[in-house]
N, C-alpha and C positions, 0 to 999 in steps of 0.2 A: 141339821134340818130344824127349822123352827116354823111351825104352822099352827096358828092359834086354833083352838077348839078341835083338834084332831084327837080322837080317842082310840082308834083302831088302826094299827099299822101292820101290814104284811111285809116280811123280809124274805126275799129270795136269796138263798145262800148255798154255797157248795160245802156240804158237810164232810167231804173227803179231805178238805184242807184244814190242818190244825189251827192256822191263824183265824180262819173263818169261824171255827168252833169257839175260840176264845172271844172273838169279836161279838158273836151272837150272845154269849153269856153276859158280856158287859152291857149289851143293849137291853137284855132282860132286867138287869139290875137297875139301869137308868129308867126303864119304862115304869117299873114299880114306883120309883120315886116321883115320877111325873104323872102317874095315874093313867098311863097309856097301856092298852092291851096289845100285845104282840101276837101275830100269827106267824109261826115258823113255816116257811116254804123251803125246807131243806131238801136237797137232792144230792146224790153221789155220782150220778151219771146223766149226761145230757138227755138220754132217752126218758128220764123221769120228769122232765120239764112240763110236758103236757098234763100229767097227773097233778103236779103241785100247783100249776096255774089254774086248773079246773077247781081245785080246792079253794084257791083264793077267790075265784069268781063266785063261788057258792057262799062264802063268808062275807063278801062285800066290804073289804077294808076301805078306809077313807084315804089311805096313802099306801104306796108300794115303794120299797127300797130294794134295789138289786145290787148285790155285792159280787165282785169278781173274786177269784181265788186269791 
């Protein structure tokens, strides 16, 4: 993803998947190098989606990424 001037990105990801955990960790490392703030929207169960999306709406990120398991 390349979007000029984006400084706040929310990532919706399944924390129950080991690959997703590693992927989010790599995204954190990259975000620091790029000067981008990440908002973790981690969930372990689909029933948590309403809660994490409400948190995203409150923080108002400039972009949202959603990763599958």
